[in-house]
C-alpha positions as CSV (number, residue, x, y, z in Angstrom):
1,M,196.6,-11.4,-0.5
2,T,197.4,-11.9,-4.3
3,T,196.0,-15.3,-5.9
4,C,197.5,-17.8,-7.9
5,T,196.3,-16.1,-10.9
6,E,196.8,-12.6,-10.0
7,F,200.6,-13.0,-9.5
8,T,202.5,-11.4,-11.7
9,S,206.2,-11.1,-10.8
10,T,209.6,-9.6,-13.2
11,V,211.7,-12.2,-10.8
12,L,212.5,-14.3,-14.3
13,D,212.6,-11.5,-17.0
14,S,215.7,-10.2,-18.6
15,R,217.7,-13.1,-18.0
16,T,221.2,-14.5,-19.8
17,A,221.4,-17.9,-21.8
18,P,221.7,-21.1,-19.5
19,M,225.4,-21.0,-19.5
20,T,227.7,-22.9,-17.5
21,V,230.0,-21.7,-14.5
22,Q,231.4,-23.0,-11.2
23,R,228.7,-24.2,-8.8
24,L,231.0,-21.8,-6.6
25,A,230.1,-18.6,-8.7
26,V,225.8,-19.6,-8.0
27,K,225.0,-16.4,-6.6
28,P,221.0,-15.2,-5.2
29,G,219.0,-14.2,-8.5
30,D,220.4,-17.0,-10.2
31,V,217.9,-19.8,-11.9
32,F,219.8,-22.9,-11.3
33,H,219.4,-26.3,-13.2
34,S,220.1,-29.3,-10.7
35,M,218.4,-32.7,-10.8
36,G,216.7,-32.2,-13.8
37,V,214.5,-29.0,-12.8
38,R,215.3,-25.3,-12.2
39,F,215.2,-23.4,-9.2
40,L,215.3,-20.0,-8.8
41,V,218.3,-19.3,-5.7
42,L,217.1,-17.1,-2.9
43,N,219.9,-17.1,-0.8
44,A,223.7,-18.3,-1.2
45,R,226.1,-18.6,2.0
46,F,228.7,-20.9,3.9
47,S,228.6,-22.9,6.9
48,D,230.8,-25.0,8.9
49,N,229.8,-28.3,9.6
50,P,232.2,-30.4,11.2
51,P,231.5,-33.9,10.2
52,Y,231.4,-32.4,6.4
53,G,233.3,-28.9,6.9
54,T,232.8,-26.1,4.9
55,R,230.1,-26.5,3.1
56,Q,228.1,-23.8,0.4
57,M,224.4,-23.4,1.2
58,L,221.6,-22.6,-1.5
59,T,218.3,-21.7,-0.8
60,V,216.2,-22.1,-3.9
61,A,212.4,-22.3,-4.6
62,A,210.9,-24.1,-7.8
63,L,209.9,-22.3,-10.3
64,S,207.2,-24.5,-11.3
65,H,204.9,-27.2,-9.5
66,T,207.0,-29.8,-11.6
67,D,210.4,-28.4,-10.5
68,T,209.3,-29.0,-6.9
69,L,210.4,-32.6,-6.5
70,G,207.3,-32.6,-4.2
71,V,209.0,-30.4,-2.0
72,L,206.5,-27.3,-1.7
73,V,208.9,-25.1,0.3
74,P,211.4,-23.0,-0.4
75,W,214.7,-25.3,0.9
76,T,218.0,-25.6,1.4
77,M,220.7,-27.9,-0.3
78,G,223.8,-27.9,0.7
79,L,227.3,-29.3,-0.5
80,S,231.1,-29.6,0.3
81,V,232.9,-27.0,-1.0
82,D,235.3,-29.0,-1.6
83,V,233.4,-30.6,-4.2
84,A,231.7,-27.2,-5.4
85,R,234.8,-26.2,-6.6
86,R,235.1,-28.7,-9.1
87,Q,231.6,-29.2,-10.3
88,D,230.1,-27.2,-13.2
89,V,226.5,-26.0,-13.4
90,T,224.2,-24.5,-15.5
91,V,222.7,-21.2,-14.7
92,E,220.8,-18.3,-16.0
93,A,221.6,-14.8,-14.7
94,P,219.8,-11.7,-14.8
95,E,221.2,-9.2,-17.1
96,P,222.4,-5.6,-16.4
97,D,219.0,-3.5,-16.0
98,A,218.9,0.2,-15.0
99,R,215.4,-0.8,-13.8
100,R,216.6,-3.9,-11.7
101,W,216.2,-3.8,-8.2
102,W,218.4,-6.3,-5.7
103,V,215.8,-6.4,-2.6
104,A,217.4,-7.9,0.5
105,A,214.1,-9.5,2.5
106,T,213.7,-10.8,5.7
107,L,210.5,-12.8,6.6
108,D,209.1,-13.6,9.5
109,K,209.1,-17.4,11.2
110,L,205.9,-17.6,9.6
111,G,207.5,-16.8,6.1
112,R,205.8,-14.0,5.6
113,L,207.4,-10.4,4.3
114,D,208.7,-8.6,7.7
115,G,210.6,-6.3,6.1
116,A,213.2,-5.3,3.1
117,N,216.0,-2.9,1.7
118,G,216.4,-2.1,-2.1
119,Y,219.2,-2.2,-4.0
120,R,218.6,-0.6,-7.7
121,E,221.2,-0.8,-10.4
122,S,223.2,2.5,-11.7
123,A,220.9,4.4,-8.9
124,D,223.0,6.8,-6.8
125,C,225.1,5.0,-4.7
126,E,227.1,6.2,-1.5
127,R,228.2,3.0,-1.0
128,C,230.3,2.8,-4.3
129,A,231.7,6.3,-4.4
130,D,235.3,7.1,-3.0
131,K,235.1,7.8,0.4
132,P,235.7,11.8,1.1
133,L,238.2,12.8,4.1
134,D,235.8,14.9,5.5
135,P,232.7,12.8,6.7
136,A,230.4,15.4,6.4
137,Q,230.6,15.5,2.6
138,R,229.1,12.5,0.6
139,K,229.7,11.5,-2.8
140,Y,227.2,9.5,-5.0
141,V,228.2,7.7,-8.0
142,P,226.0,4.8,-10.3
143,C,225.7,1.8,-8.4
144,R,228.0,-0.6,-9.6
145,A,227.3,-3.7,-7.0
146,A,223.2,-3.4,-6.2
147,Q,223.3,-7.3,-5.8
148,A,226.1,-7.3,-3.6
149,H,224.5,-4.9,-1.2
150,A,221.7,-6.6,-0.9
151,W,223.6,-10.2,-0.6
152,S,225.6,-8.4,2.4
153,Q,222.4,-7.1,4.1
154,V,221.3,-10.3,4.1
155,G,224.5,-11.8,5.8
156,Y,224.4,-9.2,8.1
157,W,220.9,-10.3,9.3
158,E,221.6,-13.8,9.3
159,D,224.7,-12.9,12.1
160,S,223.6,-14.8,15.4
161,R,223.6,-11.4,17.2
162,H,221.8,-10.0,15.0
163,R,217.9,-9.8,16.3
164,L,216.7,-10.4,12.6
165,A,218.8,-13.8,12.6
166,A,217.2,-17.6,13.1
167,P,214.5,-18.8,12.6
168,R,213.7,-15.9,10.4
169,A,214.7,-16.4,6.4
170,H,216.3,-13.9,4.4
171,Y,216.2,-13.8,0.6
172,V,217.7,-11.7,-2.4
173,L,215.0,-11.1,-4.8
174,P,215.9,-9.5,-8.4
175,V,212.9,-7.5,-9.5
176,L,212.4,-5.3,-12.6
177,A,210.5,-2.1,-11.3
178,D,210.2,2.0,-11.9
179,T,209.8,2.3,-7.9
180,W,210.5,1.1,-4.9
181,E,207.0,0.6,-4.1
182,D,206.8,-1.4,-7.1
183,A,210.0,-3.7,-6.2
184,R,208.9,-4.0,-2.8
185,A,204.8,-5.4,-3.5
186,Q,206.8,-7.5,-6.2
187,A,208.9,-9.4,-3.5
188,H,205.8,-9.4,-1.2
189,D,203.5,-11.2,-3.7
190,L,206.6,-13.9,-4.3
191,C,207.2,-14.3,-0.9
192,E,203.3,-14.4,-0.2
193,R,203.4,-17.4,-3.5
194,L,206.5,-19.1,-2.3
195,R,204.7,-19.2,1.5
196,T,201.3,-20.5,0.1
197,I,202.2,-22.7,-3.0
198,G,206.0,-22.9,-2.3
199,H,206.7,-22.5,-5.7
200,L,206.9,-19.8,-8.5
């Protein structure tokens, strides 16, 4: 297992300067400024809760021990969509990079990485290509939506009818790597760090 001193990750590399966006526009992979500290957004989804209505749910992890606010695990913060629509927040977003992999990670009930799918920006992508009339033919174009593919994969896993649904957790992680093996290794190390010490 990777120790704290050996931990290296590119998840925070190649980012925009802090910028203001609508709270509803916060996406997995963003560094989200809230309560005077910074969090990495691991997942974002919407939840219907009758007493509160539809809520935006952000699963976040602290960037440092100081940022944990005493919560040494990734946690979920919710906010009503009506409020989130009117609230401006500060984020640092990953910049486009041909080396960026968006890793859709599924964790077992103990918080260990149990599986992952990777989508690389600008890699050959069948999903982004026009669908041919002949299903036997396949077309590929450079991927224009790697983040969306990973986020969609996580949403599919979270469907209550899927075998990978709760109590598992699912993260969308942006890492820079030359190969899928390196990207997956970085995702594994990051998940282990979040499981064992609760922050980056």
